[in-house]
C-alpha positions as CSV (number, residue, x, y, z in Angstrom):
1,M,158.8,166.6,-28.6
2,F,158.7,164.1,-25.8
3,R,157.5,166.8,-23.3
4,L,154.8,167.9,-25.7
5,M,153.5,164.3,-26.0
6,Q,153.5,164.1,-22.2
7,R,151.4,167.3,-21.9
8,V,148.9,166.0,-24.5
9,T,148.6,162.7,-22.7
10,L,148.0,164.4,-19.4
11,I,145.3,166.7,-20.9
12,L,143.5,163.8,-22.5
13,F,143.7,161.7,-19.3
14,T,142.4,164.6,-17.1
15,S,139.5,165.5,-19.5
16,S,138.4,161.9,-19.7
17,C,138.4,161.6,-15.9
18,F,136.3,164.8,-15.2
19,P,133.0,163.3,-16.3
20,L,133.6,160.2,-14.2
21,S,134.5,162.4,-11.2
22,G,131.3,164.4,-11.8
23,M,129.2,161.3,-11.9
24,S,130.8,160.0,-8.7
25,T,130.1,163.3,-6.9
26,L,126.4,163.2,-8.0
27,A,126.0,159.7,-6.7
28,Q,127.6,160.6,-3.4
29,D,125.1,163.5,-3.0
30,V,122.4,160.8,-2.4
31,P,122.9,159.3,1.1
32,S,123.7,155.6,1.1
33,D,120.5,154.6,2.8
34,Y,118.5,156.5,0.2
35,Q,120.5,154.9,-2.6
36,D,119.4,151.6,-1.1
37,V,115.8,152.8,-1.1
38,L,116.0,153.5,-4.9
39,K,117.5,150.1,-5.5
40,S,114.9,148.4,-3.3
41,L,112.0,150.1,-5.0
42,D,113.7,149.8,-8.5
43,R,112.7,153.3,-9.3
44,K,114.4,156.6,-10.2
45,G,114.6,159.6,-8.0
46,D,116.7,162.5,-6.9
47,F,118.0,164.1,-3.7
48,K,117.6,167.8,-3.1
49,A,117.1,170.1,-0.1
50,G,117.5,167.1,2.2
51,V,114.7,165.2,0.5
52,L,114.8,162.0,-1.5
53,K,112.0,162.2,-4.1
54,V,111.0,159.0,-5.9
55,N,109.1,159.4,-9.2
56,I,106.0,157.2,-9.8
57,P,104.6,158.7,-13.0
58,R,101.6,157.3,-14.7
59,S,103.2,157.3,-18.2
60,D,101.3,154.1,-18.8
61,L,98.1,156.0,-19.0
62,K,96.8,158.1,-21.9
63,I,94.6,160.6,-20.1
64,T,92.3,163.2,-21.6
65,I,90.4,166.0,-19.8
66,Q,87.3,167.1,-21.6
67,G,88.8,165.4,-24.6
68,V,92.1,167.3,-24.4
69,P,95.1,165.0,-24.3
70,T,97.2,165.7,-21.2
71,P,100.8,164.6,-20.8
72,T,101.9,163.0,-17.6
73,P,103.8,166.0,-16.1
74,F,100.5,168.0,-16.4
75,G,99.4,166.5,-13.1
76,F,99.8,162.7,-13.2
77,G,103.3,162.3,-12.0
78,G,102.9,160.4,-8.7
79,W,105.6,160.4,-6.1
80,I,106.8,159.5,-2.7
81,A,109.4,161.5,-0.7
82,M,111.6,160.8,2.4
83,T,113.5,163.1,4.7
84,K,115.2,162.8,8.1
85,G,113.3,163.4,11.3
86,A,114.8,165.0,14.4
87,D,115.2,161.6,16.1
88,G,117.1,160.0,13.2
89,S,114.1,158.2,11.8
90,D,112.7,159.0,8.3
91,V,109.4,160.5,7.4
92,I,107.7,159.4,4.2
93,M,105.0,161.3,2.4
94,G,103.6,160.9,-1.1
95,D,100.8,161.3,-3.6
96,L,99.9,158.3,-5.7
97,V,98.0,158.5,-9.0
98,L,95.6,155.6,-9.2
99,L,92.9,154.2,-11.4
100,Q,89.6,153.5,-9.6
101,E,90.2,149.7,-9.6
102,E,93.7,150.3,-8.1
103,V,92.5,152.3,-5.1
104,S,91.3,149.5,-2.8
105,P,94.1,147.0,-3.5
106,V,96.8,149.7,-3.1
107,M,95.2,151.0,0.1
108,S,95.0,147.6,1.6
109,A,98.6,146.8,0.7
110,L,99.8,150.1,2.3
111,L,97.7,149.7,5.5
112,D,98.7,146.1,6.0
113,N,102.3,147.1,5.9
114,G,102.2,150.0,8.2
115,I,101.8,153.0,5.9
116,D,99.0,155.5,6.7
117,V,96.6,156.7,4.0
118,T,95.8,160.3,4.8
119,A,93.7,161.6,1.9
120,L,91.9,160.3,-1.2
121,H,90.3,162.5,-3.7
122,N,90.2,163.6,-7.4
123,H,92.1,166.5,-8.9
124,F,90.2,166.8,-12.1
125,F,86.7,166.7,-13.6
126,W,86.0,164.9,-16.9
127,D,89.2,162.9,-16.8
128,D,89.3,159.8,-18.9
129,P,90.2,157.3,-17.5
130,H,89.1,158.6,-14.1
131,V,91.9,158.7,-11.6
132,Y,92.2,159.3,-7.9
133,F,95.0,160.7,-5.8
134,M,96.0,158.9,-2.6
135,H,98.2,160.7,-0.1
136,V,100.4,158.5,2.2
137,H,102.5,159.0,5.4
138,G,104.7,157.0,7.6
139,M,107.7,157.1,10.0
140,A,110.5,154.5,10.3
141,K,114.1,153.9,9.1
142,A,114.5,154.5,5.3
143,A,115.0,150.8,4.5
144,D,111.9,149.8,6.6
145,L,109.8,152.5,4.9
146,A,110.9,151.2,1.5
147,R,109.9,147.7,2.5
148,R,106.5,148.8,3.7
149,V,105.6,151.0,0.8
150,K,106.9,148.6,-2.0
151,P,103.9,146.2,-2.0
152,G,101.5,149.1,-2.7
153,L,103.7,150.6,-5.4
154,D,104.2,147.3,-7.1
155,L,100.4,147.1,-7.7
156,I,100.2,150.3,-9.6
157,G,99.6,149.5,-13.2
158,H,99.0,145.8,-12.5
159,V,95.5,145.6,-11.2
160,P,93.1,144.0,-13.7
161,S,89.9,145.9,-14.6
162,P,86.9,144.6,-12.7
163,T,84.2,142.7,-14.4
164,A,80.6,144.1,-14.0
165,K,78.5,142.1,-11.6
166,P,74.8,141.9,-12.3
167,F,72.7,143.2,-9.5
168,P,69.4,141.4,-8.8
169,V,66.3,143.5,-9.0
170,T,64.2,141.3,-6.8
171,G,64.6,139.6,-3.5
172,T,63.5,139.7,0.2
173,P,62.9,143.3,1.3
174,L,65.4,144.8,3.6
175,D,64.9,143.7,7.2
176,T,65.4,147.1,8.7
177,E,64.8,145.9,12.3
178,K,67.6,143.4,11.9
179,L,69.9,146.0,10.4
180,A,69.2,148.5,13.2
181,K,69.9,145.7,15.8
182,I,73.2,144.9,14.2
183,A,74.3,148.5,14.0
184,G,73.0,149.3,17.4
185,H,71.1,152.3,16.1
186,A,67.7,152.8,14.5
187,G,67.5,154.4,11.1
188,E,64.9,156.2,8.9
189,Q,63.1,155.0,5.8
190,S,63.1,157.2,2.8
191,G,61.5,155.5,-0.2
192,A,63.6,152.4,-0.9
193,V,66.6,153.7,1.2
194,Y,67.1,152.8,4.9
195,K,69.6,155.2,6.5
196,I,71.2,155.0,9.9
197,T,72.8,158.2,11.2
198,V,75.0,158.3,14.3
199,G,76.4,161.5,15.9
200,R,79.7,162.0,17.7
201,E,78.4,162.5,21.3
202,D,81.8,161.7,22.7
203,F,83.2,165.2,22.1
204,E,81.9,168.7,21.6
205,M,82.5,171.0,18.7
206,K,81.5,174.6,18.4
207,D,81.6,177.3,15.7
208,H,81.3,180.9,16.9
209,G,79.5,179.5,20.0
210,A,77.1,177.4,17.9
211,V,77.1,173.7,18.8
212,I,78.0,171.5,15.8
213,N,76.0,168.3,16.2
214,A,74.9,165.4,14.1
215,R,72.2,167.6,12.4
216,M,75.0,170.0,11.4
217,G,77.0,167.3,9.7
218,L,79.1,165.9,12.5
219,N,77.9,162.3,12.0
220,T,78.6,158.9,10.7
221,W,76.0,157.2,8.5
222,A,75.1,154.3,6.3
223,A,72.4,154.1,3.6
224,F,71.2,150.7,2.5
225,V,69.2,149.9,-0.7
226,G,68.3,146.6,-2.4
227,A,67.3,143.3,-1.0
228,Q,68.3,141.4,2.1
229,E,70.3,138.9,0.1
230,A,71.9,141.5,-2.2
231,A,72.2,145.1,-1.1
232,V,74.5,148.1,-1.5
233,V,75.6,150.5,1.2
234,A,77.2,153.9,1.0
235,G,78.1,156.2,3.8
236,D,80.3,158.6,5.6
237,V,82.5,158.2,8.8
238,A,83.5,161.2,11.0
239,M,86.8,160.4,12.6
240,L,89.3,162.0,14.9
241,E,92.9,161.9,13.4
242,N,94.0,158.9,15.5
243,E,90.9,157.0,14.3
244,V,91.5,157.2,10.6
245,T,93.9,154.3,10.2
246,P,91.9,151.9,12.4
247,V,88.7,152.7,10.6
248,L,90.3,152.3,7.2
249,K,91.7,148.9,8.1
250,T,88.3,147.8,9.4
251,L,86.4,148.9,6.3
252,R,88.9,147.2,4.0
253,K,89.0,144.0,6.2
254,N,85.2,143.9,5.8
255,G,85.3,144.3,2.0
256,L,84.1,147.9,1.8
257,D,85.7,150.3,-0.7
258,V,86.9,153.7,0.6
259,V,86.2,156.2,-2.1
260,A,87.2,159.5,-0.5
261,I,89.1,160.9,2.6
262,H,89.0,164.6,3.3
263,H,87.9,167.5,5.5
264,H,84.3,168.8,5.7
265,I,85.2,171.7,8.1
266,T,88.2,174.0,8.4
267,V,89.7,175.4,11.6
268,D,87.8,172.7,13.5
269,R,89.0,171.6,16.9
270,P,89.4,168.8,17.4
271,V,90.3,168.0,13.8
272,V,87.7,165.7,12.2
273,I,88.4,163.8,9.1
274,F,85.6,162.3,7.0
275,L,85.7,159.3,4.7
276,H,83.2,158.0,2.3
277,Y,82.7,154.3,1.5
278,W,80.7,152.0,-0.7
279,G,80.0,148.3,-0.7
280,R,77.7,145.5,-2.0
281,G,76.7,142.2,-0.6
282,P,74.1,140.7,1.8
283,A,72.6,143.4,3.8
284,E,73.5,141.8,7.2
285,K,77.1,141.6,6.2
286,L,77.1,145.2,5.2
287,A,75.5,146.2,8.5
288,M,78.2,144.3,10.4
289,A,80.9,146.1,8.4
290,F,79.3,149.4,9.4
291,K,79.1,148.4,13.0
292,A,82.7,147.3,13.0
293,A,83.7,150.9,11.8
294,L,81.5,152.4,14.5
295,D,83.3,150.3,17.1
296,E,86.6,152.0,16.2
297,L,85.2,155.5,17.1
298,G,85.6,157.0,20.5
299,K,88.2,154.5,21.8
300,G,90.7,157.2,22.7
301,G,88.5,158.9,25.3
302,P,86.7,162.2,25.0
303,A,88.3,164.8,22.8
304,R,88.3,168.5,23.7
305,G,86.7,170.9,21.2
306,M,87.8,174.5,20.9
307,G,85.1,176.9,19.9
308,H,85.8,180.1,18.0
């Protein structure tokens, strides 16, 4: 009888310990530095195939597409991921789901803390509310990456909706000569719009032997409309890969919103990334912001194109 009670006690003890052992093994599967990342970010994630993936779902949003309610896993589960590089540092990549009013604050927070923004676009038509998808990249030690990315992540879901600002319908006409002088390039008038277009003469691009120049779309431009005291600007910047982050920082520093980052051309050499921007304010201030972005182009010396 005593031996029977010993066996029962042993079985109960062993069975009660197995779940704890399993939990311990699961926790140990996540490297300690990545466990610290999860704690630092105060977010959930998992570790598979050598990658820590941190979930940033937009479960706070009730999104419809053409009136159809769409659950978060349908395409609104943002994330960041980390993995080890060959030199022992970590690489971070991610895709953040953002409301329109969150894009600029999150972008600035990431750029100011050393995280690159590599793409910005939509994934859906007719989504309500309208959301954008921001792709990010960085390299450093895991703890440092967590510190850098956290300010941007903490803004998600906590940016107040903007209030509509009235736009004056009258004022001093645009001083196009002054705008051209500030930008360093003359533009063209088309109705109420004054547009300045600048090509990338610092490198050559060809497609099947054809020269791709400013007229073919390899250009940076700014279009102004409104009054000298209160205008709006929209435009496009053609950048080499190493120019993207400096241009983004410059535009945000000057108060312009970046509304898209993407390719216009495939199999292009050198690789050219295009961003689209928008802003409002005094025309001279907008022209100075455009000029500041232009000044970030071509700093790395001539790039070599590869025709095909």
